N, C-alpha and C positions, 0 to 999 in steps of 0.2 A: 242495252238489251232490255226491251220492255216485257216484264213478266209480273204476275201477281206476287205478293209477298210469300204465299205458300209455294208457288212454283220456284221462286228464287231460293227458298230455304231447302227444298228437296234437291235442287240442282247443286247448291253449295255443299250439302252433306255428302252427295255422291262423289265429290272431288277431294274429300279429306282422307288422309292416310296417317298411319303411325309407322315408325321405324325404330327397331331396337336390334342391336347386334347384326346390322346389315340386312335384316328381314323386314320387308315393307308389306303392309296389308291395309285393307279398307278399315277406316275407323268405324263408320256406321255402315254395316254390311246389309242391313234389312230394317224394315219398319213394321211394327205390330200395330194393329188398329181395330177399333170398333167405331163405326161412324154414326153420328147423330147430327142434328141440325147445326151444332156448333163447330163441326169440322168437315162435313161431307162436301160442301161447296168450296172449301179452301184446300186443306191438306188432301182430302179425298180426291178432288179434281186434279190436284197437282201430281199425285201419284199416277194418275192415268196419263196426264200430259207429259210428264218427264220420264224418260227411259232410264234404266240403270239403277233403280231402287227396288229390290225385291220386297214383297209384301206378305205378311202372315196375318191371317184372320183370327182374332181372339174371341173368347166368349165372356171373359170377365176382366175388367181393367186391372185389378190387383194381380191376377194370374199372368197377364201379359208382361207386367214388370218382372215377376218372378222368372218367367221364361227368358226374358232379356238378361237378367242377372245370371241365370244358369249358363247362358251362352258366354257372357263376359268372363265369368270365372274359368270356364273350360278353355277359353281363348287366352288365358294369361293376362287379362285386362288390356290386351292390345287391340281388340276389336269389340264392338258393342252394337246394340240395337237401339232404335228409337221407338217410342210408343206414343201414338196419337189417340186422343179421346175427344168426345164432345164436351160441352160445358156442364156445369152442375154436378149431378151424381157421378157421371162418368169421370170427371176430373177428381172429385174427392176420393173415389175408389183407388186412386193412385197412391194415397198417402202411406198406407202400410208397406207397399212394395218399395216406395222411395226411402222410407226409414230403414228397411232391410239393406238396400243397396248402399246407403251412406254409412251405416254402422259397419258394414263389411268392406268398405273402401272398394266397391265394385261399380264400374261406370254404366250408366243408363241415361239416355236422353228422353225426357218427358216433354210432350208437346200437347198440353191440354188446351182445348178451346176455352175462350173466355168471353164474357159479355161484351156488348158493343162498346167500342171506344168512343164512337160518335154520339151515343146515348139518344137514338131516335125515339125511343120509348123507354119509360122508366117506371117500373121495372119491365124487363123482358122475361120470357119464359125461363125459369130455373135460376133467376138472379137473386142473390142475397142483397138485401138493403139494410144498412145500419144508419140510424139518424145522424151519427156523429162523423161519418166519413163517406164521401161519395165515391172514392176510388178503391174501396175494398171489395173484393170478390171472394168466393169460396176458395179460389186458387191460392189465396194467401196462406191457407193452412199448409201448403207445400213449402213455404219458406224455411221453417226450422228443420225440415228433413231433407233439404237440398243443399248441396255444396255450392251451387250457384243458382240464383233465381233472377229472372227478368221478365217484365211484361212489355211486349212489343206493341206500343200504342201508335206508332207512326211507321210507315214503310222504311224510311231511311234508318230508323233505329235498329233494324234487323242486322245491319252490317256489324256494328260493334258488339251487339248481343250474341250473334252467332259465333263470332271469333272468340269471344270470352267463354262461351259455352264449350267450344271444342278444346280450348286451352285447358280448361279444368278437367274435361273427360280424359285427356291424354296425359295429365300430370300424375305421376305415381304417388305423390303426397296428397294432393287435393281431391283426387277423383272420388266419385260417388254419384248420387242422383243429381242431374242437372235439369232445371226446369225453364223452359221458355213458354210462358203463357201467351196465347195468341188470340186476341179478340176476333170474333168471327167476321166482323166487317173488314178488319185490317187484313186478314188472311186473303180476302178476295180482291183487295185494292191493288191496282197496277202502279208500277214505278219504273223509271228508266235507270237500270242498274249498271254500274261500271263493269266492263268485261273482266277486270282483274279479280272481282269478287268470286268468280267461278273458276279461277285457275286452279290446277292441281296443287294441293298443299300437302307437305309431309311434316308431321309433328314428331320430332325426335323424342323418344322416351328416355329420359336421363338416367344415367348410372353414376351418381355422385360418389367420389372416392372419399375415404375418411381423412380428416384433418391429421396432419403429422403428429401434433402434440397430443390429440386425443388417442391416436393409435399407440403412441409410446406409453401413455398412462394405462391404457387397456392391457398392453402386454405385461407391464409390471404387475398389474393386479392379478393376471392369470398365473404368472410365474410364482407369485407369493402365496397363492391359494393352496390349501391343503385338501379341500373337499369341494371342488367346483362342480357345477352342474349346468349344462346347456338346456334351456327351454326354447324349443323351436316353434314359432307360430306361423300364421298364414303368410306373413311377409316373405318367408323363405320360398314358398311356392310362387308367389306373385313375381318374385325376382328371378325365378328359375335357378335358384341357388342350391338345389339339392346336392349336386356333385361337389360344390365347394364346401358344403357342410360335412359331407361324408369324408372328404379329404382331411379337413381339420380334425374331425373326431378320430379318424384312423391314425393320423400322425401323432396326436397328443394323448390319445386314450381317454378323452373326455366323454362321459356318458351323456346321452341326448334323450330328454323327455319331450313330449309333444302336447300342444294344446289340441282342441278339437279341430281348429283350422290348419294346424301344422301336421297332424297325423298323416303318416305316409312319406314324409321327407326322407326317412330311411325305411327300408323294408323291415318288417317285423322281426326277421331272423338275423338282422345285422348285429354283430356283437356289441356295438355301442348303443343300440336302441334299447331304452328301458321302458318304453310304453307311454301311455297317456299320463298327464299330470293333473293333480287337483282332485276336486270332489268326485269326478267321474273317472279318475285315473287308476293306474295299477298300484298294487302294493309296493312294487319295486321302485317306481319313480317317486312315489310319495315318501317312502322311507329315505331315499337319497336326499330329497328336498328338506326333510326335517333335520338333517345333519350337515347340510351344505354351509360352507362359509363364503362362497361366491356363486351367485346365480347369474348366468350369462343369458340374458333374454335376446333372442334374435327374431325380429319381426313379430313381436307379440304385444298385445294391449294390456295384459295382466287383468283379465276379468276376474270377478269373484269366484268363478268356478276354478280358475287356474290357481289362485292364491288361497283357496279354501276360506274365502271371506277374511283374508288377513291372518289366518292361523297356521299356515303350513310351514313357513320358513322360520328358522331360529332367530332369536332377537338380535344376535350379533352377525347375522348374514348381511353381506354387502352385495350390491347389484351392479352389473355392467350390461348396459343395453345397447345393442346394435339395431338401429332402426332408421329408415329413411325419413321418418317424420319426427322432428324434434319434440313435438308434443308427447309422443309415446316414449321416446328415448329417455326422457327425464323422470318417468314414473318410478316409484319406489326409492326415491332419493338416490338415483343411480349415477354412476360414472357413465358418461355418454360416448357413443361412437355413432355419430349421425352420418349415415352413408347408405348406399344401396347394399342389400344383404349379400349379394354375390361378391361385390367389390370389397366389402368389409371383411367377409370371411376369408377371402383370398389373401388380403393384406395381413390378417391375423396369422394365417397359416405360415406365410413367408417369414413374418417377424418372430414367430415362435419356433423356428427351425431348431431341431435338436431337443426341444422340450418334450418330456414325456411325463404325463400327469399320473399321480397316484401310486400306491403300493400294490403289489400283486394280490395281497389279501383283500384289498378294497375291490379290485376287479373281480376276483373270485367270489366275493360276497354278493355283488349285484348279479353276476352270472348265475349263481345258485338261486337267488331270489327270482330271477327271470324264469328259470326252469320251473320253479315251484308255481309261478303264476301261469305258465303254459299248462301245467298239470291241472290247475284250478279251472282254466278255460276248457280243457278237455272234459273235465267232470261236468261242467255246465252244458257242454255240447252233447254229452253222452246220451245214448238212446237205449235204455234197458229193454223197452218193448216197442218193436217196430209197428205194432198194430194199435198203439195208443195214440191219442190226440197229442200233437206236439206242444211243447212250451215255446215261448218266444225265443229263448236262447237256443233251443233245438232247431228252430227254423233257421237261425243264423248259422248253426253248425252244419246243417244239411247244405245250405248255400255255400258255405266255406269249402265243402268238398267238390263243388262244381265249377267254381270260378278260377280264372287265372288273372294275370296282370292286365289284361285288356278290359276286364269288367269294371264298371263304375257304379258305386252305390250312393244313392241320394237319400238323405233324411234331414229332419230339422227339429222335430219336437216329440214330446211324449217320453216314454221310458226307453225308446230305442237309442237315442244318442248316448245315454249312459252305458247301455249294454255294448254298443258298438265301440265306444271309446275304450272300454275295459277289455273287450274280448276280441274284436275283429283283427284278423291277421292280414294287414295291408301289404300288398305285393307290388304296387307301383305308386309313383308319387301322386297321381291324380285319381286313384281308385276310390279314395275316401272323400266323399263330398257331403259333409254334414254342415249345414248352416246353423251355427250356434251363437252367432253374434246377436241376432234378433230372435232366434229359435221360433220361427213363425210357422204355426200350423197352416197347412195348405200350400206350402212352398214346393213340396216334393214333386208332384205330378207336372206342373208347368216347368219347373226347373229342369226336370228330366228331358222335356221337349227341347229346351234350349241347349242342353248338353248334346243331345242327339244331332241337332243342327250343326254344332261345333265339331263333333267327333263322329261323323257318319261311319257306320260299319262296326262300331264297338257295342258290346252288350251294356245297356244302361238300365239299372234297376231303381225304381222308386219304391221305397219301403215305408208303409204308412199303417197306423192303427185306424180303427173305425172312427174315432173322434176326428182325426186329421182328415180322413177321407171325406167326411160330411162337411168339412169346412170349405173344400174347394175341389170338387171332382170335374169341373166343367171342361177343362182343357183336354180331357179324354177325347172329346169330339174333334179337337184340333189335331191330336195325334192320329186319329182315324182319317181325317181329311188329308193330312200330309203323308199318310202311309208310313208313319214312323214306327219302328218295332219296339215301342215302349214296353217294358216288362214291369208290371205293377204287382206288388205283393201287398195284399190287405190282410192285416192281422185283426181278426174280430175277437175282441175281449169284452164287448158289451159295456163300454163306458170310457171314462177318462182314467185309464189305469194308472198312469204316472202320477197325476195330481191326486188320485185316490190314495195312493201310498203315502204321498207327502201329507195329505190331509190327516191321515191316521197318525202320522209321526208328530204333527204339531197340535194334536188334540181336537181336530175338527171332525173326527170320527167318520171320514169318508162322505160327509154330507154333500148331497147333490152331485156326486161323481159317477154314479152307476146309471146305465140306460135301462131303467125298469119302469113298469107301470106304477102309477100312483096307488098306494095302498089305502085301506079304509082309514088309517090314522093320519092320512095326509102326506106321508113320506113316500119317497121313491124306492120302496122296498118290495114291490110286487114282482110278478114274473118278468123275465127279460122281454124287452120289446121285440116284436116279430119282424125285425128289420133284416132284409136280404140285400146287402150291399153288392153281392155278386150279380144279382139280377139287375141292380141299378147300373153297374158297369157294363153289363151286356146290353142294356137298353141304349147306352151311349155309343155302342158299336164295337166294344171289345170282345174278343174271344175269352171266355172265362173257364178256368179249371178249378175244380172243387175237391181238393184232397181232404180226406177225413182222418187219415192216419199218417204217421211218419213215413211209412212205406209209400203211400200214395204221394206224399209231398216230394219225395226224391224224384219220382217220375214226372210230377207236374213242373217242378223247377227246371229239370233238364229239358222238358218240352218247351217251356217258356224261353229258356236261353237260346234254343235253336230256332225259335219262331222268327218269321220275317214280317209278321203283322202284330198290331198291338194286342198283348196277351196279359190277362189278369190271373193271378193265383190267389184265390179267396180261401183263407184257412181259419177255422176256429181254433183258438189256442187255449191251452190249459194253464192254470196258474201254477208256477213252480213253487216248491217249498224252500225253506231257508237252507236246506242241505243240498238239494240237487240244482238249485237255481244259480244265477250269477253271483259272484262274491259281492258282499254289501259294499257301500261307499267306504273308501279308505281315508276320506278326509271330510271335514264338515262343510256345510253350506248354510249361510245365515238366512233363515226365514223367520222373522220375529213371531213369537208366540204370545198369546194373550197374557198380560201381566197379572190379571185377576180373573178368576172364573169359579163358578160353583160346580163345574163338572170335573171329576177326578182325572179324566184323560188329559184335559188341558192343563190342570195343575201339575201333573207329573211331567208333561212335555215342557212346561216352563222351567221346572227344576233342571232338566237336561239342557235346556237352552242357556240358562244362566251359567251352567258349568262350562259350556263351550265358549261363551262370550269372554270369559276371563283370559282365554288364550290369545285373544286378538292383539296384534301388534301393528304399529305404524313404523315403517322403515324410513328413517329420515337421514 
């Protein structure tokens, strides 16, 4: 069959499927793209020529990757999107999105245009030249953030490259960003392809079961433990193992804490759920962690937020890690159970038949602590004056009264992830969609579009601060174009509020974090900037609601939830005080402070830092 390389690739991708638990679906269900001279005559023409590949028009290359990642996460990593760009800046704009996808183990296929393989002119437009290497292009910056990278410099090389790319995308251990760099001349080159290349292929998504010896050792460790604690991460969701985790917890009485990626694996009101863990976690979960003798990590990577930078768990704590990736299973010097999360949890439940963990007073203690935390959440959500401007926590509290298990909340950066992890009452496994592996400002709006494409008919909320909004608002136009009922909440606090608080804590005195005019002394301490982000969202096609009080906010959020068109709720927030605001961090996070300084604030912050550092432990 004679086709161009681009036509062959599009036809090949349309024939690829995944299958897990008897359910089969398209692996690459759509392609995002922005066309330039490096892909318009290749992939662009192929998308016109070849039927069966839906197309979404993006406005920013990074945002297109975020949309694809949002889609993949909501699809359980069983279906993904491709992203095509031109050469040069269009290709390098993919790097941030690729890093986010790879860090979070979420599949996305990147198809950046590349400079001519035949080198008819040297250099061509937007080509990087380095004297020491003729085969380097800017696309090589995608290598470290891709789980698989290949440059297709000859037509016949597409066959092994495409098969390898799809293998990685469908592999639950290896998946992440996959890059096939496509020189613009090769994209348009014709070749006689074997018909078998375009045959329908189904890639089984494996569920490896635990090794018998590892399972026996894990069971002995659980039975011997006096104060065990489960930490559930995103791997539980990727495996669809929520029911298996709930059954293990209910049968054994084990408490379950959750990472940012794992929050929601149990509903907030389940007796075994003790809330978020680590720096942004609840007092209940962190107190249990500090006295645990066995930490059972399920599908978690143990980031510094989870471990409080190595200060959360006692020195004598031991770890048992159930993870499909051996790399993560071996962290913290753990006893390992390398397996699919659902299969591993099911095997543990069966092997622990009759085992009931803990004493009644222990269960009563964490139940009481959990009730106390809910009261602290209620206090943060409380509204003494309906006619006052809301705080950020009160915005979450009002939203909490309106949603049910069908709603999906998306966030990634700023102070919202901390408030959400501590306070949000998650009602369904996929309601809490906080990207905190890369914590990328600008993820929320495009990711919400991807989630809407994967879960049509469900209310999807993108929650952003003004700093995040300014990073990446462009895909609002895509939501308008696709008639997607995106619900965007912009919290206007006139600056980088989260990093401002951190700046103050580490002795940097909030320098450069407020959005204010430059004052006469050269600092940014003048009046707030006259920025109207609501007007900006309206100019991009959204319907904008402007609540000024908590009372207005209730009406606006209810209106947005019922809306069938893209709707923005633009609200100025008030700074909460230490009494009425969310509870402070329950565990430390390591942000190094200047070791020497002439400013008292930095010197004081360093004293506090040195005190915390002494508590760091390596679990070997």
